[in-house]
NUSETOR-6616 format. One record per atom (N, C-alpha, C, O): x, y, z; residue number from 1. Coordinates in Angstrom, 2 decimals. Layout:
N
<rec east="X" north="Y" up="Z" resi="NUM"/>
...
END
This chain:
75
<rec east="-27.36" north="-1.42" up="-16.17" resi="1"/>
<rec east="-27.06" north="-0.01" up="-16.47" resi="1"/>
<rec east="-25.96" north="0.45" up="-15.48" resi="1"/>
<rec east="-25.99" north="0.14" up="-14.29" resi="1"/>
<rec east="-25.00" north="1.19" up="-16.03" resi="2"/>
<rec east="-23.84" north="1.66" up="-15.25" resi="2"/>
<rec east="-24.23" north="2.98" up="-14.63" resi="2"/>
<rec east="-24.76" north="3.86" up="-15.31" resi="2"/>
<rec east="-23.97" north="3.15" up="-13.34" resi="3"/>
<rec east="-24.26" north="4.40" up="-12.67" resi="3"/>
<rec east="-23.15" north="5.40" up="-13.00" resi="3"/>
<rec east="-21.95" north="5.10" up="-12.93" resi="3"/>
<rec east="-23.60" north="6.61" up="-13.36" resi="4"/>
<rec east="-22.63" north="7.66" up="-13.69" resi="4"/>
<rec east="-22.18" north="8.37" up="-12.42" resi="4"/>
<rec east="-22.99" north="8.64" up="-11.53" resi="4"/>
<rec east="-20.86" north="8.67" up="-12.33" resi="5"/>
<rec east="-20.39" north="9.31" up="-11.07" resi="5"/>
<rec east="-21.03" north="10.70" up="-10.83" resi="5"/>
<rec east="-21.23" north="11.10" up="-9.68" resi="5"/>
<rec east="-21.34" north="11.43" up="-11.88" resi="6"/>
<rec east="-21.91" north="12.74" up="-11.67" resi="6"/>
<rec east="-23.32" north="12.67" up="-11.08" resi="6"/>
<rec east="-23.80" north="13.63" up="-10.47" resi="6"/>
<rec east="-23.99" north="11.51" up="-11.27" resi="7"/>
<rec east="-25.32" north="11.28" up="-10.74" resi="7"/>
<rec east="-25.23" north="10.73" up="-9.32" resi="7"/>
<rec east="-25.95" north="11.19" up="-8.43" resi="7"/>
<rec east="-24.36" north="9.75" up="-9.10" resi="8"/>
<rec east="-24.27" north="9.10" up="-7.79" resi="8"/>
<rec east="-23.42" north="9.84" up="-6.77" resi="8"/>
<rec east="-23.55" north="9.60" up="-5.57" resi="8"/>
<rec east="-22.54" north="10.75" up="-7.25" resi="9"/>
<rec east="-21.65" north="11.51" up="-6.38" resi="9"/>
<rec east="-20.43" north="10.72" up="-5.98" resi="9"/>
<rec east="-19.63" north="11.22" up="-5.19" resi="9"/>
<rec east="-20.25" north="9.50" up="-6.49" resi="10"/>
<rec east="-19.06" north="8.75" up="-6.20" resi="10"/>
<rec east="-17.84" north="9.21" up="-6.97" resi="10"/>
<rec east="-17.94" north="9.56" up="-8.15" resi="10"/>
<rec east="-16.72" north="9.21" up="-6.33" resi="11"/>
<rec east="-15.48" north="9.62" up="-6.99" resi="11"/>
<rec east="-14.89" north="8.40" up="-7.65" resi="11"/>
<rec east="-14.71" north="7.37" up="-7.00" resi="11"/>
<rec east="-14.57" north="8.50" up="-8.93" resi="12"/>
<rec east="-13.90" north="7.40" up="-9.62" resi="12"/>
<rec east="-12.39" north="7.48" up="-9.31" resi="12"/>
<rec east="-11.85" north="8.58" up="-9.19" resi="12"/>
<rec east="-11.71" north="6.36" up="-9.19" resi="13"/>
<rec east="-10.29" north="6.42" up="-8.94" resi="13"/>
<rec east="-9.55" north="6.97" up="-10.15" resi="13"/>
<rec east="-9.93" north="6.69" up="-11.28" resi="13"/>
<rec east="-8.50" north="7.74" up="-9.91" resi="14"/>
<rec east="-7.70" north="8.30" up="-10.98" resi="14"/>
<rec east="-6.95" north="7.18" up="-11.63" resi="14"/>
<rec east="-6.60" north="6.19" up="-10.98" resi="14"/>
<rec east="-6.70" north="7.32" up="-12.92" resi="15"/>
<rec east="-5.93" north="6.32" up="-13.65" resi="15"/>
<rec east="-4.48" north="6.25" up="-13.12" resi="15"/>
<rec east="-3.85" north="5.19" up="-13.12" resi="15"/>
<rec east="-3.98" north="7.41" up="-12.67" resi="16"/>
<rec east="-2.64" north="7.53" up="-12.17" resi="16"/>
<rec east="-2.47" north="6.97" up="-10.72" resi="16"/>
<rec east="-1.35" north="6.70" up="-10.28" resi="16"/>
<rec east="-3.56" north="6.81" up="-10.04" resi="17"/>
<rec east="-3.50" north="6.26" up="-8.67" resi="17"/>
<rec east="-3.14" north="4.81" up="-8.69" resi="17"/>
<rec east="-3.84" north="4.04" up="-9.35" resi="17"/>
<rec east="-2.10" north="4.38" up="-8.02" resi="18"/>
<rec east="-1.82" north="2.93" up="-8.01" resi="18"/>
<rec east="-2.82" north="2.16" up="-7.12" resi="18"/>
<rec east="-3.30" north="2.69" up="-6.12" resi="18"/>
<rec east="-3.14" north="0.91" up="-7.49" resi="19"/>
<rec east="-3.96" north="0.07" up="-6.66" resi="19"/>
<rec east="-3.04" north="-0.76" up="-5.76" resi="19"/>
<rec east="-3.44" north="-1.17" up="-4.67" resi="19"/>
<rec east="-1.86" north="-1.01" up="-6.22" resi="20"/>
<rec east="-0.88" north="-1.79" up="-5.46" resi="20"/>
<rec east="0.51" north="-1.18" up="-5.68" resi="20"/>
<rec east="0.79" north="-0.51" up="-6.67" resi="20"/>
<rec east="1.33" north="-1.45" up="-4.72" resi="21"/>
<rec east="2.79" north="-1.02" up="-4.81" resi="21"/>
<rec east="3.59" north="-2.29" up="-5.05" resi="21"/>
<rec east="3.31" north="-3.32" up="-4.44" resi="21"/>
<rec east="4.57" north="-2.23" up="-5.92" resi="22"/>
<rec east="5.59" north="-3.22" up="-5.93" resi="22"/>
<rec east="6.51" north="-2.92" up="-4.76" resi="22"/>
<rec east="6.44" north="-1.81" up="-4.22" resi="22"/>
<rec east="7.35" north="-3.83" up="-4.35" resi="23"/>
<rec east="8.21" north="-3.54" up="-3.20" resi="23"/>
<rec east="9.12" north="-2.31" up="-3.48" resi="23"/>
<rec east="9.24" north="-1.44" up="-2.61" resi="23"/>
<rec east="9.75" north="-2.22" up="-4.65" resi="24"/>
<rec east="10.56" north="-0.94" up="-4.88" resi="24"/>
<rec east="9.70" north="0.30" up="-4.86" resi="24"/>
<rec east="10.17" north="1.33" up="-4.36" resi="24"/>
<rec east="8.45" north="0.29" up="-5.36" resi="25"/>
<rec east="7.62" north="1.46" up="-5.35" resi="25"/>
<rec east="7.22" north="1.81" up="-3.91" resi="25"/>
<rec east="7.19" north="2.98" up="-3.54" resi="25"/>
<rec east="6.93" north="0.78" up="-3.10" resi="26"/>
<rec east="6.60" north="1.02" up="-1.67" resi="26"/>
<rec east="7.77" north="1.64" up="-0.94" resi="26"/>
<rec east="7.59" north="2.59" up="-0.18" resi="26"/>
<rec east="8.98" north="1.10" up="-1.18" resi="27"/>
<rec east="10.17" north="1.62" up="-0.53" resi="27"/>
<rec east="10.44" north="3.06" up="-0.87" resi="27"/>
<rec east="10.81" north="3.86" up="-0.01" resi="27"/>
<rec east="10.24" north="3.41" up="-2.13" resi="28"/>
<rec east="10.48" north="4.78" up="-2.64" resi="28"/>
<rec east="9.37" north="5.70" up="-2.04" resi="28"/>
<rec east="9.66" north="6.80" up="-1.58" resi="28"/>
<rec east="8.15" north="5.24" up="-2.07" resi="29"/>
<rec east="7.03" north="6.11" up="-1.55" resi="29"/>
<rec east="7.15" north="6.37" up="-0.06" resi="29"/>
<rec east="6.71" north="7.40" up="0.44" resi="29"/>
<rec east="7.75" north="5.40" up="0.66" resi="30"/>
<rec east="7.86" north="5.57" up="2.13" resi="30"/>
<rec east="9.28" north="5.90" up="2.60" resi="30"/>
<rec east="9.55" north="6.01" up="3.79" resi="30"/>
<rec east="10.17" north="6.05" up="1.63" resi="31"/>
<rec east="11.54" north="6.49" up="1.92" resi="31"/>
<rec east="12.26" north="5.59" up="2.96" resi="31"/>
<rec east="12.86" north="6.06" up="3.93" resi="31"/>
<rec east="12.17" north="4.29" up="2.72" resi="32"/>
<rec east="12.84" north="3.32" up="3.54" resi="32"/>
<rec east="13.75" north="2.44" up="2.69" resi="32"/>
<rec east="13.50" north="2.29" up="1.50" resi="32"/>
<rec east="14.76" north="1.86" up="3.27" resi="33"/>
<rec east="15.71" north="1.00" up="2.56" resi="33"/>
<rec east="15.22" north="-0.42" up="2.49" resi="33"/>
<rec east="14.31" north="-0.81" up="3.23" resi="33"/>
<rec east="15.83" north="-1.20" up="1.62" resi="34"/>
<rec east="15.56" north="-2.61" up="1.53" resi="34"/>
<rec east="15.85" north="-3.30" up="2.83" resi="34"/>
<rec east="15.07" north="-4.13" up="3.30" resi="34"/>
<rec east="17.00" north="-2.94" up="3.40" resi="35"/>
<rec east="17.44" north="-3.57" up="4.66" resi="35"/>
<rec east="16.46" north="-3.35" up="5.77" resi="35"/>
<rec east="16.11" north="-4.28" up="6.49" resi="35"/>
<rec east="16.01" north="-2.10" up="5.91" resi="36"/>
<rec east="15.03" north="-1.74" up="6.97" resi="36"/>
<rec east="13.70" north="-2.47" up="6.71" resi="36"/>
<rec east="13.07" north="-2.97" up="7.65" resi="36"/>
<rec east="13.28" north="-2.54" up="5.47" resi="37"/>
<rec east="12.03" north="-3.15" up="5.12" resi="37"/>
<rec east="12.03" north="-4.65" up="5.48" resi="37"/>
<rec east="11.10" north="-5.15" up="6.11" resi="37"/>
<rec east="13.12" north="-5.37" up="5.04" resi="38"/>
<rec east="13.18" north="-6.80" up="5.37" resi="38"/>
<rec east="13.39" north="-7.04" up="6.83" resi="38"/>
<rec east="12.93" north="-8.05" up="7.35" resi="38"/>
<rec east="14.08" north="-6.13" up="7.55" resi="39"/>
<rec east="14.26" north="-6.21" up="8.99" resi="39"/>
<rec east="12.88" north="-6.09" up="9.68" resi="39"/>
<rec east="12.59" north="-6.85" up="10.61" resi="39"/>
<rec east="12.04" north="-5.18" up="9.24" resi="40"/>
<rec east="10.69" north="-4.97" up="9.82" resi="40"/>
<rec east="9.84" north="-6.23" up="9.51" resi="40"/>
<rec east="9.07" north="-6.67" up="10.36" resi="40"/>
<rec east="9.96" north="-6.79" up="8.31" resi="41"/>
<rec east="9.20" north="-7.97" up="7.98" resi="41"/>
<rec east="9.61" north="-9.15" up="8.87" resi="41"/>
<rec east="8.74" north="-9.90" up="9.30" resi="41"/>
<rec east="10.89" north="-9.34" up="9.17" resi="42"/>
<rec east="11.32" north="-10.42" up="10.05" resi="42"/>
<rec east="10.81" north="-10.23" up="11.45" resi="42"/>
<rec east="10.51" north="-11.21" up="12.13" resi="42"/>
<rec east="10.68" north="-8.96" up="11.91" resi="43"/>
<rec east="10.14" north="-8.65" up="13.23" resi="43"/>
<rec east="8.65" north="-8.77" up="13.31" resi="43"/>
<rec east="8.09" north="-8.76" up="14.40" resi="43"/>
<rec east="7.98" north="-8.89" up="12.17" resi="44"/>
<rec east="6.55" north="-9.03" up="12.09" resi="44"/>
<rec east="5.85" north="-7.67" up="12.10" resi="44"/>
<rec east="4.64" north="-7.61" up="12.36" resi="44"/>
<rec east="6.56" north="-6.57" up="11.84" resi="45"/>
<rec east="5.96" north="-5.24" up="11.82" resi="45"/>
<rec east="5.94" north="-4.61" up="10.41" resi="45"/>
<rec east="5.66" north="-3.41" up="10.27" resi="45"/>
<rec east="6.23" north="-5.42" up="9.37" resi="46"/>
<rec east="6.21" north="-4.95" up="8.02" resi="46"/>
<rec east="4.77" north="-5.01" up="7.47" resi="46"/>
<rec east="3.90" north="-5.60" up="8.11" resi="46"/>
<rec east="4.54" north="-4.46" up="6.36" resi="47"/>
<rec east="3.19" north="-4.50" up="5.74" resi="47"/>
<rec east="2.90" north="-5.94" up="5.20" resi="47"/>
<rec east="3.81" north="-6.67" up="4.82" resi="47"/>
<rec east="1.62" north="-6.29" up="5.18" resi="48"/>
<rec east="1.28" north="-7.61" up="4.66" resi="48"/>
<rec east="1.37" north="-7.53" up="3.11" resi="48"/>
<rec east="0.89" north="-6.58" up="2.49" resi="48"/>
<rec east="1.95" north="-8.52" up="2.54" resi="49"/>
<rec east="2.10" north="-8.62" up="1.07" resi="49"/>
<rec east="1.17" north="-9.68" up="0.50" resi="49"/>
<rec east="0.73" north="-10.59" up="1.19" resi="49"/>
<rec east="0.90" north="-9.53" up="-0.77" resi="50"/>
<rec east="0.09" north="-10.52" up="-1.45" resi="50"/>
<rec east="0.79" north="-10.91" up="-2.72" resi="50"/>
<rec east="1.54" north="-10.13" up="-3.31" resi="50"/>
<rec east="0.53" north="-12.13" up="-3.14" resi="51"/>
<rec east="1.12" north="-12.60" up="-4.39" resi="51"/>
<rec east="0.27" north="-12.16" up="-5.59" resi="51"/>
<rec east="-0.95" north="-12.32" up="-5.58" resi="51"/>
<rec east="0.91" north="-11.62" up="-6.59" resi="52"/>
<rec east="0.27" north="-11.27" up="-7.83" resi="52"/>
<rec east="1.12" north="-11.91" up="-8.93" resi="52"/>
<rec east="2.13" north="-11.37" up="-9.38" resi="52"/>
<rec east="0.67" north="-13.08" up="-9.32" resi="53"/>
<rec east="1.49" north="-13.88" up="-10.25" resi="53"/>
<rec east="2.72" north="-14.34" up="-9.53" resi="53"/>
<rec east="2.61" north="-15.06" up="-8.54" resi="53"/>
<rec east="3.87" north="-13.97" up="-10.00" resi="54"/>
<rec east="5.10" north="-14.36" up="-9.33" resi="54"/>
<rec east="5.67" north="-13.24" up="-8.41" resi="54"/>
<rec east="6.65" north="-13.44" up="-7.70" resi="54"/>
<rec east="5.01" north="-12.07" up="-8.46" resi="55"/>
<rec east="5.51" north="-10.95" up="-7.72" resi="55"/>
<rec east="4.81" north="-10.79" up="-6.37" resi="55"/>
<rec east="3.68" north="-11.26" up="-6.21" resi="55"/>
<rec east="5.43" north="-10.18" up="-5.43" resi="56"/>
<rec east="4.80" north="-9.75" up="-4.18" resi="56"/>
<rec east="4.46" north="-8.31" up="-4.25" resi="56"/>
<rec east="5.31" north="-7.49" up="-4.59" resi="56"/>
<rec east="3.22" north="-7.94" up="-3.95" resi="57"/>
<rec east="2.84" north="-6.53" up="-3.97" resi="57"/>
<rec east="2.13" north="-6.17" up="-2.65" resi="57"/>
<rec east="1.73" north="-7.03" up="-1.87" resi="57"/>
<rec east="2.01" north="-4.87" up="-2.45" resi="58"/>
<rec east="1.39" north="-4.35" up="-1.21" resi="58"/>
<rec east="0.25" north="-3.40" up="-1.68" resi="58"/>
<rec east="0.48" north="-2.44" up="-2.41" resi="58"/>
<rec east="-0.97" north="-3.72" up="-1.25" resi="59"/>
<rec east="-2.12" north="-2.89" up="-1.63" resi="59"/>
<rec east="-2.03" north="-1.52" up="-1.03" resi="59"/>
<rec east="-1.40" north="-1.32" up="0.00" resi="59"/>
<rec east="-2.66" north="-0.59" up="-1.68" resi="60"/>
<rec east="-2.66" north="0.81" up="-1.13" resi="60"/>
<rec east="-3.35" north="0.87" up="0.22" resi="60"/>
<rec east="-2.96" north="1.63" up="1.11" resi="60"/>
<rec east="-4.39" north="0.05" up="0.36" resi="61"/>
<rec east="-5.08" north="0.03" up="1.67" resi="61"/>
<rec east="-4.22" north="-0.53" up="2.75" resi="61"/>
<rec east="-4.27" north="-0.05" up="3.88" resi="61"/>
<rec east="-3.41" north="-1.55" up="2.45" resi="62"/>
<rec east="-2.48" north="-2.14" up="3.39" resi="62"/>
<rec east="-1.39" north="-1.16" up="3.75" resi="62"/>
<rec east="-0.99" north="-1.09" up="4.91" resi="62"/>
<rec east="-0.89" north="-0.41" up="2.78" resi="63"/>
<rec east="0.11" north="0.62" up="3.03" resi="63"/>
<rec east="-0.43" north="1.66" up="3.99" resi="63"/>
<rec east="0.30" north="2.10" up="4.88" resi="63"/>
<rec east="-1.69" north="2.08" up="3.84" resi="64"/>
<rec east="-2.31" north="3.05" up="4.75" resi="64"/>
<rec east="-2.47" north="2.48" up="6.12" resi="64"/>
<rec east="-2.21" north="3.17" up="7.10" resi="64"/>
<rec east="-2.89" north="1.21" up="6.24" resi="65"/>
<rec east="-3.02" north="0.57" up="7.51" resi="65"/>
<rec east="-1.68" north="0.45" up="8.22" resi="65"/>
<rec east="-1.58" north="0.67" up="9.43" resi="65"/>
<rec east="-0.66" north="0.09" up="7.46" resi="66"/>
<rec east="0.70" north="-0.06" up="8.02" resi="66"/>
<rec east="1.19" north="1.28" up="8.54" resi="66"/>
<rec east="1.73" north="1.35" up="9.65" resi="66"/>
<rec east="1.00" north="2.38" up="7.75" resi="67"/>
<rec east="1.42" north="3.72" up="8.20" resi="67"/>
<rec east="0.71" north="4.09" up="9.51" resi="67"/>
<rec east="1.35" north="4.57" up="10.45" resi="67"/>
<rec east="-0.58" north="3.86" up="9.57" resi="68"/>
<rec east="-1.34" north="4.20" up="10.79" resi="68"/>
<rec east="-0.79" north="3.38" up="11.99" resi="68"/>
<rec east="-0.59" north="3.90" up="13.09" resi="68"/>
<rec east="-0.56" north="2.16" up="11.75" resi="69"/>
<rec east="-0.06" north="1.27" up="12.82" resi="69"/>
<rec east="1.33" north="1.73" up="13.29" resi="69"/>
<rec east="1.60" north="1.75" up="14.49" resi="69"/>
<rec east="2.20" north="2.10" up="12.35" resi="70"/>
<rec east="3.53" north="2.56" up="12.70" resi="70"/>
<rec east="3.49" north="3.86" up="13.49" resi="70"/>
<rec east="4.21" north="4.03" up="14.47" resi="70"/>
<rec east="2.59" north="4.80" up="13.02" resi="71"/>
<rec east="2.51" north="6.08" up="13.76" resi="71"/>
<rec east="2.00" north="5.91" up="15.18" resi="71"/>
<rec east="2.39" north="6.64" up="16.09" resi="71"/>
<rec east="1.09" north="4.91" up="15.37" resi="72"/>
<rec east="0.58" north="4.68" up="16.74" resi="72"/>
<rec east="1.68" north="4.01" up="17.58" resi="72"/>
<rec east="1.76" north="4.23" up="18.79" resi="72"/>
<rec east="2.50" north="3.24" up="16.96" resi="73"/>
<rec east="3.62" north="2.55" up="17.72" resi="73"/>
<rec east="4.64" north="3.56" up="18.23" resi="73"/>
<rec east="5.26" north="3.33" up="19.27" resi="73"/>
<rec east="4.81" north="4.66" up="17.52" resi="74"/>
<rec east="5.80" north="5.66" up="17.94" resi="74"/>
<rec east="5.37" north="6.46" up="19.14" resi="74"/>
<rec east="6.21" north="6.99" up="19.87" resi="74"/>
<rec east="4.06" north="6.55" up="19.34" resi="75"/>
<rec east="3.54" north="7.40" up="20.44" resi="75"/>
<rec east="3.65" north="6.73" up="21.79" resi="75"/>
<rec east="3.26" north="7.31" up="22.80" resi="75"/>
END
């Protein structure tokens, strides 16, 4: 039996919410350039990517972790 969200109180993810970012989507969402992105990846401070078929994608959770890590590094 499937639990209904109105009974369990759990929020269902929106259909419009991405589960993963492609690299261009990530760059647009975070307002950074390709050059800066790949420079950060070479330095080891870029977000972790995963393979999805032949594409590399970044999960929403990883993007949040990366943002938190970057904001801590600036302080």
